[in-house]
Biopython code that builds the backbone (N, CA, C, O; Angstrom):
import numpy as np
from Bio.PDB.StructureBuilder import StructureBuilder

atoms = [
    (1, "MET", "N", (0.818, -1.368, 0.000)),
    (1, "MET", "CA", (0.243, 0.016, -0.108)),
    (1, "MET", "C", (0.933, 1.276, 0.034)),
    (1, "MET", "O", (1.653, 1.464, 1.014)),
    (2, "PRO", "N", (0.802, 2.020, -0.721)),
    (2, "PRO", "CA", (1.344, 3.246, -0.745)),
    (2, "PRO", "C", (1.825, 4.129, 0.285)),
    (2, "PRO", "O", (2.894, 4.539, 0.737)),
    (3, "SER", "N", (0.074, 4.297, 0.539)),
    (3, "SER", "CA", (0.402, 5.538, 2.317)),
    (3, "SER", "C", (-0.794, 4.842, 3.138)),
    (3, "SER", "O", (-1.381, 3.817, 2.791)),
    (4, "LYS", "N", (-0.999, 5.479, 4.109)),
    (4, "LYS", "CA", (-1.734, 4.750, 4.869)),
    (4, "LYS", "C", (-3.032, 5.722, 4.506)),
    (4, "LYS", "O", (-3.114, 6.941, 4.658)),
    (5, "PRO", "N", (-4.228, 4.604, 3.867)),
    (5, "PRO", "CA", (-5.564, 5.284, 3.438)),
    (5, "PRO", "C", (-6.287, 6.580, 3.740)),
    (5, "PRO", "O", (-7.092, 7.208, 3.052)),
    (6, "ASP", "N", (-5.851, 6.791, 4.804)),
    (6, "ASP", "CA", (-6.728, 8.390, 5.582)),
    (6, "ASP", "C", (-6.078, 9.729, 4.720)),
    (6, "ASP", "O", (-6.638, 10.769, 4.373)),
    (7, "HIS", "N", (-4.406, 9.186, 4.483)),
    (7, "HIS", "CA", (-4.095, 10.411, 4.391)),
    (7, "HIS", "C", (-4.348, 10.238, 2.341)),
    (7, "HIS", "O", (-4.171, 11.236, 1.643)),
    (8, "ASN", "N", (-4.559, 9.526, 2.008)),
    (8, "ASN", "CA", (-4.416, 9.351, 0.892)),
    (8, "ASN", "C", (-5.779, 9.118, 0.005)),
    (8, "ASN", "O", (-6.629, 8.272, 0.281)),
    (9, "PRO", "N", (-5.857, 10.388, -1.566)),
    (9, "PRO", "CA", (-7.161, 10.271, -1.975)),
    (9, "PRO", "C", (-6.883, 9.097, -3.003)),
    (9, "PRO", "O", (-7.522, 9.327, -4.029)),
    (10, "GLU", "N", (-6.258, 8.082, -3.081)),
    (10, "GLU", "CA", (-6.451, 6.953, -4.088)),
    (10, "GLU", "C", (-7.325, 6.381, -3.316)),
    (10, "GLU", "O", (-8.303, 5.870, -3.862)),
    (11, "PHE", "N", (-7.173, 6.315, -1.630)),
    (11, "PHE", "CA", (-8.558, 5.530, -1.158)),
    (11, "PHE", "C", (-9.813, 5.941, -0.764)),
    (11, "PHE", "O", (-9.580, 6.993, -0.169)),
    (12, "LEU", "N", (-11.450, 5.678, -0.723)),
    (12, "LEU", "CA", (-12.298, 5.789, -0.400)),
    (12, "LEU", "C", (-12.623, 5.251, 1.054)),
    (12, "LEU", "O", (-12.086, 4.258, 1.544)),
    (13, "THR", "N", (-13.720, 6.163, 1.772)),
    (13, "THR", "CA", (-14.072, 5.267, 3.064)),
    (13, "THR", "C", (-15.153, 4.707, 2.104)),
    (13, "THR", "O", (-15.117, 4.721, 0.873)),
    (14, "LEU", "N", (-16.313, 4.115, 3.070)),
    (14, "LEU", "CA", (-17.243, 3.431, 2.396)),
    (14, "LEU", "C", (-18.326, 3.926, 2.256)),
    (14, "LEU", "O", (-19.132, 3.485, 1.437)),
    (15, "ASP", "N", (-18.625, 5.207, 3.227)),
    (15, "ASP", "CA", (-19.347, 6.133, 2.467)),
    (15, "ASP", "C", (-19.076, 6.802, 1.412)),
    (15, "ASP", "O", (-20.043, 7.081, 0.704)),
    (16, "GLY", "N", (-17.865, 7.215, 1.020)),
    (16, "GLY", "CA", (-17.509, 8.277, 0.007)),
    (16, "GLY", "C", (-17.507, 7.429, -1.360)),
    (16, "GLY", "O", (-17.738, 7.891, -2.477)),
    (17, "ALA", "N", (-17.157, 5.918, -1.005)),
    (17, "ALA", "CA", (-17.431, 4.998, -2.276)),
    (17, "ALA", "C", (-18.524, 5.122, -2.491)),
    (17, "ALA", "O", (-18.718, 5.602, -3.608)),
    (18, "ALA", "N", (-19.649, 4.853, -1.774)),
    (18, "ALA", "CA", (-21.415, 4.693, -2.233)),
    (18, "ALA", "C", (-21.681, 5.896, -2.547)),
    (18, "ALA", "O", (-22.635, 5.973, -3.321)),
    (19, "GLY", "N", (-21.052, 7.226, -2.152)),
    (19, "GLY", "CA", (-21.505, 8.227, -2.901)),
    (19, "GLY", "C", (-20.751, 8.350, -4.832)),
    (19, "GLY", "O", (-20.980, 8.453, -6.037)),
    (20, "LEU", "N", (-20.119, 8.273, -4.131)),
    (20, "LEU", "CA", (-19.432, 8.199, -5.522)),
    (20, "LEU", "C", (-19.704, 7.606, -6.987)),
    (20, "LEU", "O", (-19.426, 8.134, -8.064)),
    (21, "VAL", "N", (-20.387, 6.239, -6.721)),
    (21, "VAL", "CA", (-21.240, 5.601, -7.616)),
    (21, "VAL", "C", (-22.726, 5.201, -7.219)),
    (21, "VAL", "O", (-23.427, 4.306, -7.689)),
    (22, "GLY", "N", (-22.971, 6.022, -6.329)),
    (22, "GLY", "CA", (-24.422, 5.708, -6.418)),
    (22, "GLY", "C", (-25.163, 4.755, -5.633)),
    (22, "GLY", "O", (-26.392, 4.686, -5.611)),
    (23, "ARG", "N", (-24.380, 4.034, -5.000)),
    (23, "ARG", "CA", (-24.912, 3.239, -4.114)),
    (23, "ARG", "C", (-24.741, 3.433, -2.655)),
    (23, "ARG", "O", (-24.200, 4.420, -2.158)),
    (24, "THR", "N", (-25.281, 2.339, -1.938)),
    (24, "THR", "CA", (-25.091, 2.354, -0.333)),
    (24, "THR", "C", (-23.495, 2.187, 0.156)),
    (24, "THR", "O", (-22.618, 2.036, -0.694)),
    (25, "HIS", "N", (-23.234, 2.220, 1.354)),
    (25, "HIS", "CA", (-22.527, 1.741, 1.570)),
    (25, "HIS", "C", (-22.398, -0.081, 2.280)),
    (25, "HIS", "O", (-21.471, -0.688, 2.816)),
    (26, "TRP", "N", (-24.157, -0.541, 1.854)),
    (26, "TRP", "CA", (-24.106, -1.644, 2.253)),
    (26, "TRP", "C", (-23.579, -2.587, 1.065)),
    (26, "TRP", "O", (-22.937, -3.631, 1.176)),
    (27, "SER", "N", (-23.932, -2.074, 0.134)),
    (27, "SER", "CA", (-23.528, -2.278, -1.121)),
    (27, "SER", "C", (-22.333, -2.514, -1.561)),
    (27, "SER", "O", (-22.093, -3.341, -2.441)),
    (28, "ILE", "N", (-21.236, -1.605, -0.821)),
    (28, "ILE", "CA", (-19.942, -1.492, -0.831)),
    (28, "ILE", "C", (-19.357, -2.889, 0.214)),
    (28, "ILE", "O", (-18.411, -3.659, 0.048)),
    (29, "ARG", "N", (-19.931, -2.831, 0.827)),
    (29, "ARG", "CA", (-19.752, -4.135, 2.236)),
    (29, "ARG", "C", (-19.968, -5.389, 1.239)),
    (29, "ARG", "O", (-19.068, -6.207, 1.049)),
    (30, "ARG", "N", (-20.607, -5.433, 0.926)),
    (30, "ARG", "CA", (-21.669, -6.454, 0.019)),
    (30, "ARG", "C", (-20.617, -7.338, -1.240)),
    (30, "ARG", "O", (-20.695, -8.468, -1.722)),
    (31, "TRP", "N", (-19.699, -6.237, -1.439)),
    (31, "TRP", "CA", (-18.745, -6.598, -2.879)),
    (31, "TRP", "C", (-17.601, -6.789, -2.117)),
    (31, "TRP", "O", (-16.947, -7.808, -2.342)),
    (32, "ILE", "N", (-17.161, -5.881, -1.113)),
    (32, "ILE", "CA", (-16.000, -6.581, -0.524)),
    (32, "ILE", "C", (-16.108, -8.048, 0.080)),
    (32, "ILE", "O", (-15.114, -8.758, -0.065)),
    (33, "ARG", "N", (-17.336, -8.637, 0.817)),
    (33, "ARG", "CA", (-17.348, -9.745, 1.418)),
    (33, "ARG", "C", (-17.788, -10.571, -0.194)),
    (33, "ARG", "O", (-17.517, -11.758, -0.009)),
    (34, "LEU", "N", (-18.124, -10.463, -1.074)),
    (34, "LEU", "CA", (-18.347, -11.525, -1.517)),
    (34, "LEU", "C", (-17.024, -11.682, -2.577)),
    (34, "LEU", "O", (-16.934, -12.600, -3.391)),
    (35, "GLY", "N", (-15.903, -10.483, -2.387)),
    (35, "GLY", "CA", (-14.329, -10.549, -3.149)),
    (35, "GLY", "C", (-14.386, -9.836, -4.043)),
    (35, "GLY", "O", (-13.259, -9.572, -4.461)),
    (36, "ARG", "N", (-15.377, -9.237, -4.723)),
    (36, "ARG", "CA", (-15.486, -8.549, -5.304)),
    (36, "ARG", "C", (-14.553, -7.225, -5.667)),
    (36, "ARG", "O", (-14.228, -6.865, -6.799)),
    (37, "LEU", "N", (-14.181, -6.547, -4.306)),
    (37, "LEU", "CA", (-13.723, -5.292, -4.363)),
    (37, "LEU", "C", (-12.793, -5.673, -3.150)),
    (37, "LEU", "O", (-13.179, -6.452, -2.278)),
    (38, "ALA", "N", (-11.423, -5.026, -3.136)),
    (38, "ALA", "CA", (-10.308, -5.602, -1.765)),
    (38, "ALA", "C", (-10.580, -4.254, -0.956)),
    (38, "ALA", "O", (-10.570, -3.119, -1.432)),
    (39, "ARG", "N", (-10.837, -4.634, 0.425)),
    (39, "ARG", "CA", (-10.842, -3.926, 1.481)),
    (39, "ARG", "C", (-9.240, -3.778, 1.989)),
    (39, "ARG", "O", (-8.396, -4.662, 2.141)),
    (40, "TYR", "N", (-9.127, -2.024, 2.235)),
    (40, "TYR", "CA", (-8.197, -1.710, 3.214)),
    (40, "TYR", "C", (-8.461, -1.447, 4.139)),
    (40, "TYR", "O", (-9.616, -1.022, 4.124)),
    (41, "GLN", "N", (-7.815, -1.430, 5.584)),
    (41, "GLN", "CA", (-7.933, -0.797, 6.586)),
    (41, "GLN", "C", (-6.841, 0.077, 7.603)),
    (41, "GLN", "O", (-5.670, -0.047, 7.963)),
    (42, "SER", "N", (-7.765, 0.860, 7.791)),
    (42, "SER", "CA", (-6.669, 1.682, 8.830)),
    (42, "SER", "C", (-7.271, 2.013, 10.646)),
    (42, "SER", "O", (-8.053, 2.852, 11.093)),
    (43, "GLY", "N", (-6.492, 0.942, 11.286)),
    (43, "GLY", "CA", (-7.562, 1.462, 12.311)),
    (43, "GLY", "C", (-8.703, 0.759, 11.983)),
    (43, "GLY", "O", (-8.775, -0.118, 11.122)),
    (44, "PRO", "N", (-9.753, 1.236, 12.815)),
    (44, "PRO", "CA", (-11.126, 0.713, 12.608)),
    (44, "PRO", "C", (-11.811, 1.096, 11.027)),
    (44, "PRO", "O", (-12.870, 0.601, 10.641)),
    (45, "ARG", "N", (-11.087, 1.949, 10.316)),
    (45, "ARG", "CA", (-11.800, 2.303, 9.406)),
    (45, "ARG", "C", (-11.348, 0.977, 7.799)),
    (45, "ARG", "O", (-10.378, 0.311, 7.438)),
    (46, "ILE", "N", (-12.632, 1.222, 7.371)),
    (46, "ILE", "CA", (-12.655, 1.000, 6.241)),
    (46, "ILE", "C", (-12.098, 1.274, 4.965)),
    (46, "ILE", "O", (-12.428, 2.454, 4.848)),
    (47, "TYR", "N", (-11.561, 1.026, 4.067)),
    (47, "TYR", "CA", (-11.304, 1.463, 2.745)),
    (47, "TYR", "C", (-11.632, 0.530, 1.600)),
    (47, "TYR", "O", (-11.777, -0.692, 1.568)),
    (48, "VAL", "N", (-11.729, 1.755, 0.383)),
    (48, "VAL", "CA", (-11.067, 0.724, -0.995)),
    (48, "VAL", "C", (-10.576, 1.974, -1.797)),
    (48, "VAL", "O", (-10.705, 3.198, -1.779)),
    (49, "ARG", "N", (-9.970, 1.038, -2.480)),
    (49, "ARG", "CA", (-9.269, 1.971, -3.590)),
    (49, "ARG", "C", (-9.888, 2.542, -4.837)),
    (49, "ARG", "O", (-10.255, 1.689, -5.646)),
    (50, "ARG", "N", (-10.119, 4.027, -5.228)),
    (50, "ARG", "CA", (-11.129, 4.295, -6.232)),
    (50, "ARG", "C", (-10.560, 3.941, -7.334)),
    (50, "ARG", "O", (-10.928, 4.768, -8.169)),
    (51, "ASP", "N", (-9.914, 3.231, -7.790)),
    (51, "ASP", "CA", (-9.650, 2.975, -8.796)),
    (51, "ASP", "C", (-10.076, 1.730, -9.312)),
    (51, "ASP", "O", (-10.515, 1.483, -10.435)),
    (52, "GLU", "N", (-9.797, 0.604, -7.871)),
    (52, "GLU", "CA", (-10.315, -0.535, -8.346)),
    (52, "GLU", "C", (-12.157, -0.725, -7.867)),
    (52, "GLU", "O", (-12.665, -1.821, -8.102)),
    (53, "LEU", "N", (-12.874, 0.181, -7.336)),
    (53, "LEU", "CA", (-14.229, 0.549, -7.264)),
    (53, "LEU", "C", (-14.811, 1.362, -8.712)),
    (53, "LEU", "O", (-15.973, 1.314, -9.116)),
    (54, "LEU", "N", (-13.919, 1.946, -9.215)),
    (54, "LEU", "CA", (-14.594, 2.158, -10.632)),
    (54, "LEU", "C", (-14.446, 1.391, -11.284)),
    (54, "LEU", "O", (-15.470, 1.318, -11.962)),
    (55, "GLU", "N", (-13.462, 0.345, -11.709)),
    (55, "GLU", "CA", (-12.819, -0.443, -12.667)),
    (55, "GLU", "C", (-14.475, -1.883, -12.717)),
    (55, "GLU", "O", (-15.109, -2.427, -13.621)),
    (56, "LEU", "N", (-14.505, -1.922, -11.161)),
    (56, "LEU", "CA", (-15.975, -2.244, -10.828)),
    (56, "LEU", "C", (-17.289, -2.192, -11.440)),
    (56, "LEU", "O", (-17.990, -3.140, -11.795)),
    (57, "VAL", "N", (-17.548, -0.788, -11.522)),
    (57, "VAL", "CA", (-18.891, -0.400, -12.070)),
    (57, "VAL", "C", (-18.846, 0.448, -13.097)),
    (57, "VAL", "O", (-19.851, 1.090, -13.402)),
    (58, "LEU", "N", (-17.653, 0.576, -13.787)),
    (58, "LEU", "CA", (-17.736, 1.269, -15.230)),
    (58, "LEU", "C", (-18.086, 0.144, -16.084)),
    (58, "LEU", "O", (-17.633, -0.946, -15.732)),
    (59, "PRO", "N", (-18.891, 0.192, -17.267)),
    (59, "PRO", "CA", (-18.623, -0.977, -18.632)),
    (59, "PRO", "C", (-17.398, -0.998, -18.542)),
    (59, "PRO", "O", (-16.800, -0.336, -17.694)),
    (60, "LYS", "N", (-16.725, -1.884, -19.536)),
    (60, "LYS", "CA", (-15.848, -2.461, -19.877)),
    (60, "LYS", "C", (-16.055, -2.362, -21.339)),
    (60, "LYS", "O", (-16.909, -2.954, -21.998)),
    (61, "LYS", "N", (-14.944, -1.340, -21.848)),
    (61, "LYS", "CA", (-15.060, -1.236, -23.731)),
    (61, "LYS", "C", (-14.904, -2.370, -24.106)),
    (61, "LYS", "O", (-14.280, -3.251, -23.515)),
    (62, "ALA", "N", (-15.462, -2.446, -25.128)),
    (62, "ALA", "CA", (-15.112, -3.396, -26.315)),
    (62, "ALA", "C", (-13.956, -3.391, -26.926)),
    (62, "ALA", "O", (-13.512, -2.399, -27.504)),
    (63, "THR", "N", (-13.348, -4.546, -26.845)),
    (63, "THR", "CA", (-12.176, -4.649, -27.706)),
    (63, "THR", "C", (-12.252, -5.449, -29.282)),
    (63, "THR", "O", (-12.635, -6.616, -29.364)),
    (64, "ASP", "N", (-11.882, -4.741, -30.346)),
    (64, "ASP", "CA", (-11.974, -5.358, -31.548)),
    (64, "ASP", "C", (-11.284, -6.903, -31.853)),
    (64, "ASP", "O", (-11.397, -7.420, -32.964)),
]
sb = StructureBuilder()
sb.init_structure("model")
sb.init_model(0)
sb.init_chain("A")
sb.init_seg("    ")
for serial, (resi, resn, name, xyz) in enumerate(atoms, 1):
    if name == "N":
        sb.init_residue(resn, " ", resi, " ")
    sb.init_atom(name, np.array(xyz, "f"), 0.0, 1.0, " ", f" {name:<3s}", serial, name[0])
structure = sb.get_structure()
C-alpha cells in the first residue's frame, strides 16, 4: 500500500465510495464480502481503492 489510506486520495471510505457510485455503503460492504472489491483498513476504518471501485462499476470497453 503506497501510504496510509486515511491520508491518500486513492482510497475512499465506504460512505465516500458509495456516494461516488450512487450506491449505499451496504452495497460496498457486500462487494467486499463477495470478493469483488479489496478491503484496506487503517485502525477501525475500512477503505477501498478508487480505481478498483471504478473498474468494478464502469462498463468495460469492447475490444476489436
